[in-house]
C-alpha positions as CSV (number, residue, x, y, z in Angstrom):
1,M,131.3,-29.4,-115.9
2,P,133.3,-28.4,-112.8
3,P,131.5,-27.7,-109.5
4,L,129.2,-24.7,-110.0
5,S,129.4,-21.7,-107.6
6,L,127.3,-18.6,-107.6
7,L,127.3,-15.5,-105.3
8,I,124.0,-14.0,-104.4
9,K,123.5,-10.5,-102.9
10,P,120.0,-10.7,-101.3
11,A,120.3,-7.3,-99.7
12,S,122.2,-5.7,-102.6
13,S,124.5,-3.0,-101.3
14,N,122.5,-2.4,-98.1
15,C,124.5,-2.8,-94.9
16,N,124.2,-2.1,-91.2
17,L,127.9,-1.1,-91.1
18,R,129.8,1.8,-92.7
19,C,133.2,0.3,-93.2
20,K,135.5,3.1,-94.4
21,Y,137.1,0.9,-97.1
22,C,134.0,-0.9,-98.4
23,F,134.6,-1.7,-102.1
24,Y,131.1,-2.8,-102.8
25,Q,129.6,0.5,-101.7
26,S,132.0,2.3,-104.0
27,I,130.9,0.0,-106.9
28,A,127.2,0.7,-106.1
29,E,127.8,4.4,-106.3
30,T,128.9,4.1,-109.9
31,R,125.8,2.3,-111.1
32,N,122.6,3.9,-112.4
33,I,120.8,1.9,-109.7
34,K,122.8,2.1,-106.5
35,S,120.7,-0.5,-104.6
36,Y,118.5,-3.2,-105.9
37,G,116.7,-3.5,-102.6
38,I,115.8,-6.8,-100.9
39,M,115.5,-10.0,-102.9
40,N,112.0,-11.4,-102.9
41,T,111.4,-15.2,-102.5
42,E,110.0,-15.5,-106.1
43,T,113.4,-14.4,-107.4
44,L,115.2,-16.7,-105.0
45,E,113.1,-19.6,-106.2
46,I,114.0,-18.9,-109.9
47,I,117.7,-18.7,-109.0
48,V,117.6,-22.0,-107.2
49,K,115.6,-23.8,-109.9
50,K,117.7,-22.5,-112.8
51,F,121.1,-23.2,-111.3
52,L,120.2,-26.6,-110.0
53,D,119.0,-27.5,-113.5
54,Y,122.2,-26.1,-114.9
55,A,124.7,-27.8,-112.4
56,E,125.8,-31.3,-112.8
57,H,127.6,-32.7,-109.8
58,E,127.9,-30.0,-107.2
59,C,126.5,-26.5,-106.6
60,T,127.5,-23.8,-104.0
61,F,125.1,-21.0,-103.1
62,A,127.1,-18.3,-101.4
63,F,125.5,-15.2,-99.9
64,Q,127.2,-11.9,-99.5
65,G,126.4,-8.2,-99.4
66,G,126.1,-5.5,-98.4
67,E,125.1,-7.6,-95.4
68,P,123.1,-10.7,-96.3
69,T,121.6,-11.3,-92.9
70,I,119.5,-8.1,-93.3
71,V,117.0,-10.2,-95.3
72,G,116.1,-12.2,-92.2
73,L,116.2,-15.9,-91.3
74,K,113.0,-16.8,-93.1
75,F,114.7,-16.0,-96.4
76,Y,117.2,-18.8,-95.8
77,E,114.6,-21.2,-94.6
78,K,112.9,-20.6,-98.0
79,L,116.2,-21.3,-99.7
80,L,116.5,-24.7,-98.1
81,E,112.9,-25.4,-99.1
82,C,113.6,-24.5,-102.7
83,Q,116.7,-26.5,-102.8
84,K,114.9,-29.6,-101.6
85,K,112.1,-29.0,-104.1
86,Y,114.3,-28.5,-107.2
87,N,117.2,-30.8,-106.6
88,Y,115.9,-33.4,-109.0
89,K,119.4,-34.6,-109.9
90,R,120.4,-35.1,-106.3
91,I,123.6,-33.1,-106.7
92,K,125.7,-32.0,-103.8
93,I,124.6,-28.6,-102.5
94,N,126.8,-26.4,-100.4
95,N,125.6,-23.2,-98.7
96,A,127.9,-20.4,-97.5
97,L,127.3,-17.0,-95.9
98,Q,129.7,-14.0,-95.5
99,T,128.6,-11.8,-92.7
100,N,129.7,-8.9,-90.5
101,G,128.2,-10.7,-87.6
102,M,126.1,-7.8,-86.3
103,L,122.7,-9.5,-86.4
104,I,123.6,-13.1,-85.4
105,D,121.8,-14.4,-82.3
106,D,121.1,-17.9,-80.9
107,E,118.4,-18.6,-83.5
108,W,120.7,-17.7,-86.4
109,A,123.6,-19.7,-85.0
110,K,121.5,-22.8,-84.5
111,F,120.1,-22.5,-88.0
112,L,123.6,-22.1,-89.6
113,A,125.0,-25.1,-87.6
114,N,122.1,-27.4,-88.2
115,N,122.1,-26.7,-91.9
116,N,125.8,-26.9,-92.4
117,F,126.4,-23.4,-93.7
118,L,130.1,-22.4,-94.0
119,V,130.3,-18.9,-92.7
120,G,132.9,-16.3,-93.4
121,I,132.9,-13.6,-90.7
122,S,134.6,-10.3,-91.3
123,L,137.1,-9.3,-88.6
124,D,140.2,-7.1,-89.0
125,G,141.9,-8.2,-85.8
126,P,141.9,-7.0,-82.2
127,K,139.6,-4.2,-81.1
128,D,141.8,-1.2,-81.8
129,I,142.6,-2.4,-85.4
130,N,139.2,-3.6,-86.3
131,D,137.3,-0.6,-84.9
132,A,139.5,1.8,-86.8
133,N,137.6,1.1,-90.0
134,R,134.7,-1.3,-89.3
135,V,132.2,1.0,-87.8
136,D,128.4,1.4,-87.7
137,P,126.5,4.5,-89.0
138,D,127.1,6.3,-85.7
139,G,130.9,5.7,-86.0
140,K,130.9,3.0,-83.2
141,G,133.2,0.0,-83.6
142,S,131.9,-3.5,-84.4
143,F,134.5,-5.6,-82.5
144,N,132.4,-6.4,-79.4
145,A,129.4,-7.6,-81.5
146,I,131.6,-9.7,-83.8
147,M,133.2,-11.5,-80.8
148,K,129.8,-12.2,-79.3
149,T,128.9,-13.8,-82.6
150,V,132.1,-15.8,-82.6
151,D,131.1,-17.1,-79.1
152,L,127.7,-18.2,-80.5
153,F,129.4,-19.9,-83.4
154,N,131.6,-21.9,-81.0
155,K,128.7,-22.6,-78.7
156,Y,126.6,-24.2,-81.5
157,G,129.4,-25.6,-83.7
158,V,129.1,-23.3,-86.7
159,E,131.9,-23.9,-89.2
160,F,133.5,-20.5,-89.9
161,N,136.6,-18.8,-91.1
162,I,137.9,-15.3,-90.7
163,L,138.1,-12.7,-93.5
164,S,140.4,-9.8,-92.8
165,V,140.9,-6.8,-95.0
166,V,144.6,-5.7,-95.1
167,N,144.4,-2.0,-95.0
168,A,147.2,0.4,-94.0
169,Y,146.6,0.0,-90.3
170,V,146.4,-3.8,-90.4
171,A,149.6,-4.0,-92.6
172,D,151.5,-2.2,-89.9
173,H,150.6,-4.8,-87.2
174,A,151.1,-8.2,-88.8
175,D,152.5,-9.8,-85.7
176,K,149.8,-8.3,-83.5
177,E,147.2,-9.7,-86.0
178,Y,148.6,-13.2,-86.0
179,N,149.0,-13.3,-82.3
180,F,145.3,-12.2,-81.9
181,F,144.0,-14.8,-84.3
182,K,146.1,-17.5,-82.8
183,K,145.1,-16.7,-79.3
184,H,141.5,-17.1,-80.2
185,D,142.2,-20.4,-82.1
186,F,141.1,-19.0,-85.4
187,R,142.7,-21.5,-87.8
188,Y,141.2,-20.6,-91.1
189,L,142.2,-17.1,-92.2
190,Q,141.8,-15.1,-95.4
191,F,143.6,-11.8,-95.8
192,I,142.2,-9.6,-98.6
193,P,144.3,-6.6,-99.9
194,C,142.3,-3.4,-99.4
195,L,140.6,-2.1,-102.6
196,D,140.3,1.5,-103.4
197,P,137.4,2.6,-105.6
198,I,137.8,1.5,-109.2
199,D,137.9,5.1,-110.6
200,V,140.3,6.4,-108.0
201,K,144.1,6.3,-108.1
202,P,145.2,3.5,-105.8
203,G,146.7,4.6,-102.5
204,S,144.6,7.8,-102.2
205,F,143.2,7.3,-98.8
206,Q,144.5,7.1,-95.2
207,H,143.4,3.5,-95.0
208,S,144.8,2.6,-98.5
209,L,147.3,-0.3,-98.7
210,T,150.5,0.7,-100.4
211,P,152.9,-1.8,-102.0
212,D,155.7,-1.3,-99.5
213,K,153.3,-1.9,-96.6
214,Y,151.9,-4.9,-98.2
215,A,155.3,-6.5,-98.9
216,K,156.3,-6.0,-95.2
217,F,152.9,-7.5,-94.1
218,L,153.3,-10.6,-96.3
219,K,156.8,-11.3,-95.2
220,T,156.1,-10.9,-91.5
221,L,152.9,-13.0,-91.7
222,F,154.6,-15.7,-93.8
223,N,157.4,-16.0,-91.1
224,R,154.8,-16.7,-88.4
225,W,152.7,-19.1,-90.5
226,Y,155.7,-21.0,-91.9
227,N,157.2,-21.6,-88.4
228,D,153.9,-22.8,-87.1
229,V,153.3,-25.1,-90.0
230,I,156.8,-26.6,-89.8
231,N,156.3,-27.2,-86.1
232,G,153.0,-29.0,-86.7
233,E,150.7,-26.2,-85.6
234,Q,148.0,-26.2,-88.2
235,V,147.0,-22.7,-89.6
236,S,145.4,-22.2,-92.9
237,I,146.1,-18.8,-94.7
238,R,144.4,-19.0,-98.1
239,F,147.0,-17.1,-100.1
240,F,149.9,-19.1,-98.7
241,D,148.0,-22.4,-99.1
242,N,147.4,-21.6,-102.7
243,L,151.0,-20.7,-103.4
244,V,152.0,-24.1,-102.1
245,R,149.5,-25.7,-104.4
246,I,151.0,-23.9,-107.4
247,V,154.5,-25.0,-106.5
248,M,153.3,-28.6,-106.3
249,G,151.8,-28.3,-109.8
250,Y,148.2,-28.0,-108.8
251,K,145.7,-25.4,-109.9
252,P,145.0,-22.7,-107.3
253,E,141.4,-22.6,-106.0
254,A,141.5,-18.9,-105.5
255,C,140.1,-17.1,-108.5
256,G,142.5,-14.2,-108.5
257,M,145.5,-16.5,-108.6
258,Q,144.6,-18.3,-111.8
259,G,146.1,-15.8,-114.3
260,R,142.8,-15.1,-116.1
261,C,139.2,-14.5,-115.3
262,S,136.3,-16.9,-115.6
263,C,132.7,-15.8,-115.9
264,Q,131.3,-16.2,-112.4
265,F,127.6,-15.8,-111.6
266,V,127.1,-12.8,-109.2
267,V,123.4,-12.3,-108.7
268,E,122.0,-9.0,-107.4
269,A,118.8,-8.7,-105.4
270,D,116.6,-8.2,-108.5
271,G,118.2,-11.0,-110.4
272,S,120.6,-8.9,-112.4
273,T,123.7,-11.0,-113.0
274,Y,127.4,-10.1,-113.4
275,P,130.7,-12.0,-114.0
276,C,132.6,-11.0,-110.9
277,D,132.0,-9.5,-107.4
278,F,134.5,-6.8,-108.2
279,Y,132.7,-5.8,-111.4
280,V,129.0,-5.5,-110.5
281,T,128.8,-2.5,-112.7
282,D,126.6,-1.4,-115.6
283,E,129.4,-2.1,-118.0
284,W,129.6,-5.7,-117.1
285,Y,125.9,-6.5,-116.8
286,L,125.2,-10.0,-118.3
287,G,121.4,-10.0,-118.1
288,N,118.8,-11.0,-115.6
289,I,118.5,-14.6,-114.4
290,K,114.7,-14.2,-114.4
291,D,114.8,-13.8,-118.2
292,K,117.8,-15.9,-119.2
293,D,119.4,-19.2,-118.4
294,P,122.9,-19.5,-117.0
295,D,124.4,-20.5,-120.4
296,E,122.9,-17.4,-122.0
297,L,124.4,-15.2,-119.3
298,K,127.8,-16.8,-119.5
299,N,127.9,-16.6,-123.3
300,S,126.6,-13.1,-123.6
301,E,128.7,-10.5,-125.3
302,A,129.7,-9.0,-121.9
303,G,130.5,-12.4,-120.5
304,K,132.8,-13.4,-123.3
305,K,134.5,-9.9,-123.4
306,F,135.1,-10.1,-119.7
307,I,137.1,-13.3,-120.1
308,E,138.9,-12.1,-123.2
309,V,140.1,-8.8,-121.7
310,S,141.7,-10.7,-118.7
311,K,143.9,-12.8,-121.0
312,H,146.2,-9.8,-121.7
313,I,149.5,-10.2,-119.9
314,D,151.8,-7.2,-119.6
315,P,155.2,-8.0,-121.2
316,K,157.0,-7.2,-118.0
317,C,155.0,-9.9,-116.3
318,R,156.0,-12.6,-118.8
319,E,159.7,-11.6,-118.3
320,C,159.4,-11.8,-114.5
321,K,161.1,-14.8,-112.8
322,W,158.0,-15.0,-110.5
323,F,155.4,-15.1,-113.2
324,T,154.5,-18.8,-112.6
325,L,153.7,-18.0,-109.0
326,C,152.1,-14.6,-109.5
327,R,150.5,-15.0,-113.0
328,G,149.8,-11.3,-113.0
329,G,147.4,-11.4,-110.1
330,C,143.7,-10.5,-110.0
331,R,142.7,-8.1,-112.7
332,R,141.0,-5.8,-110.2
333,Y,144.4,-4.9,-108.9
334,R,145.5,-4.2,-112.4
335,E,143.2,-1.2,-112.8
336,P,143.1,1.4,-114.2
337,F,143.4,-0.3,-117.6
338,V,145.8,1.2,-120.2
339,D,144.3,1.3,-123.8
340,G,141.5,-1.0,-122.6
341,K,143.9,-3.7,-121.2
342,P,145.0,-4.6,-117.7
343,H,148.1,-2.8,-116.4
344,L,150.8,-4.1,-114.1
345,N,149.4,-5.2,-110.7
346,F,149.4,-2.3,-108.2
347,F,151.2,-4.7,-105.8
348,C,153.7,-6.0,-108.4
349,T,156.7,-4.9,-106.4
350,S,155.1,-6.3,-103.2
351,Y,154.9,-9.8,-104.8
352,M,158.4,-9.6,-106.2
353,E,159.9,-8.8,-102.8
354,F,157.8,-11.4,-101.1
355,F,158.5,-14.2,-103.5
356,E,162.3,-13.4,-103.4
357,Y,161.9,-13.7,-99.6
358,S,159.7,-16.8,-99.3
359,S,160.2,-19.0,-102.4
360,E,162.8,-21.3,-100.9
361,R,160.6,-22.1,-98.0
362,L,157.5,-22.5,-100.3
363,Y,159.5,-25.2,-102.2
364,K,160.6,-26.8,-99.0
365,L,157.0,-27.1,-97.9
366,S,156.0,-28.6,-101.2
367,M,158.6,-31.3,-100.9
368,L,157.6,-32.1,-97.3
369,L,154.0,-32.4,-98.4
370,S,154.8,-34.5,-101.4
371,S,156.7,-36.9,-99.2
372,N,153.9,-37.0,-96.6
373,K,156.2,-35.6,-93.9
374,L,153.9,-32.6,-93.5
375,R,150.2,-31.7,-94.1
376,L,148.2,-28.6,-94.4
377,I,144.7,-28.2,-93.1
């Protein structure tokens, strides 16, 4: 069995920010139950026990939201207690947390550092860009609070990376984004294309990312990243790193770049389990971890159907010269489905333009890496 990873939403869709593009809030609005509340420690203990029993060599417990710090620090202290109690097989355990950074104080930062949590902190760039969409319930920006959290992470040695949503505003300022992240020595970056609600035509909002904007963003960002990498300045951008892996013949680690779905374990606050963070909907409910084992959830009718649907490749994709790099992309960007099957990726033209622009340099990087003349972090 490969390393096991599960994503836990201890605060369900509850959050202390009101980001204008929040995809999870839009998902929650489509469900019969919009919020499953706060996870109790009994449910947490069941999750830890069952998944440590199920895992073989390595298990990652990742916490996301909503905002997962809302449940409080004692919840995570209980997590460590349960992991110690039920790790009979002495497998490697990794813990990760994705946060908006609004509630982090010294106590939180010390805890995360001392217990080796890998933290993803959401930040869309400098203040004017970030605060255009990442706001609190009163409409106030989150930038200042996030940067205070970054200072605490640096003070206590928390390992963290940056997660930035590429919305329309971000896409127009790729150079400004890169300069900002580089200035603050943020070396591990993940840029996530903005998602519109699943039942809405893509590109319907002011913040929506359009294919032309995304193509321009990728090309500008790649130029900056490539020049730095060639000159020995180490910067990790997850999408570009994975493309180099593909060119070198390795499997990409990013789920949405593998060409087909796998059944993940996304566990809501009440134990309800789903196959993907983008599809925590009533349609794709696998069952409840409190009643079923991981194998039963994975092999449920919904679990098997979720994988099967993703295998469909549009004929235009198969004919495309860039199919081996793109592989159709994440199915979530291939909504809405046509006749029950994934359509062409909304950003299809973006990727074609970007690969035409960057492929020669991607192959050059792969050769330099293969000959040990270059390395990526």
